[in-house]
N, C-alpha and C positions, 0 to 999 in steps of 0.2 A: 494273796498274797503274791508279793513280787518274788520275781525270779531271783532275786538279790538275797532276799532275805529263805529260800527256799536251798539257795548254794552253801548258804552259810549256814542252815542246819544241817546240811549233808557233810558237810567238812568237821562242824562239830564231833557228829555221830560218827565219821571215820576217825578222828580222834582219839576219841574212845574206844571205838570197837577194836581198832590195830592198836592202841596202846596198851587195852584191857588184854590181848592176846599176846602182846610182845611182854609183858610184866607175869602173865602165867607162862609163858615162855623162859623167862627170867627165872622164877622161882622153884621151876619144878628142873628145866633141861639145866639149866645153870646153877643150882642147888645155893639158891639168893635166897630163900628163906618162903615162909608162910606170909609173911607182911605183903611180899610182892602178890603173890598167887593171891590173897583175898583183894587187894586193891585191886588186881585184874576181874576178879569177879563182878567187886563194885563197878569199876568203869565199864564191864558187858552187860551190867542191869542198866547204868543211866543211859547207854547207847541207846538200848531198847524204848525206853522213855522218850529219847530227845526225836524217835522215828516216828513216834507217834503226831508232834509240833508239825509234821508237813499237813496243807491243806488239802492235798488228796487224798478221797476215802478210799481207793483202792490198796489193799496192802499189797497186792502183787506188784503193781506199778512202782509205787515206793523201793519196796526191798527190789526188784529187776535192776531200778536206777540206781541204788545205792551200791549195786553189785560192780557196774564200771568206778565208781568212784573208788571204792575197796581194793581194784585193782592198782589205779593210778597211784593211791593213797599208801598202798604196802610197798611198793616199790619207794615211794617217796621217802616213808621210812624205814625200807633198809637202807637207804643211802645215807640219811643222818645219825639212825641209831647204831647202825652195824657196818657202816664203811661199804655195804655193796655199791656196785660199779653196774648201771644196768648197759649192755650194747646197744646199739640202733635199732636192735631189733623189738628189744622191750620197750624201747619209748614209745615206737611206732605202735605197739599193741595196745599202749598204754594210750594211748591218743585213738587210737579206734574204740577203746571203752568208753573213754570219754562222749567221742562222740555220739556213739549207741546211744546213751546215759540219755545225753540231751534228746535226742530224738524221743527215746521213748515218756520221758517227761515233759518236755515242754516244746515238743514239736505239734503243730495240730491234730484233731481229732473231732470227729463227729460227738455229736451231745444225743 
């Protein structure tokens, strides 16, 4: 699997998980209804499916890598959907998470 395909799968997974959680938040916390809650549940389920398309067989590695993407993606989602404005430390922290993710998933390893 190419790195580009792997990164694309992580981006799709992030969109589904963060979007699903956001829909649940909207439905419950902002009283926007059961359709949003149900859509969120479906999106979260699809996230789990997309994660299985990664070529690495180690679930822990995939989930740890996704964690870094989730951090940065959540900040980006908050900016777009919620008007959140990260400070410079949020940006630094997100970059550190993405760097850690890259080392975990794409760094050299012994076989």
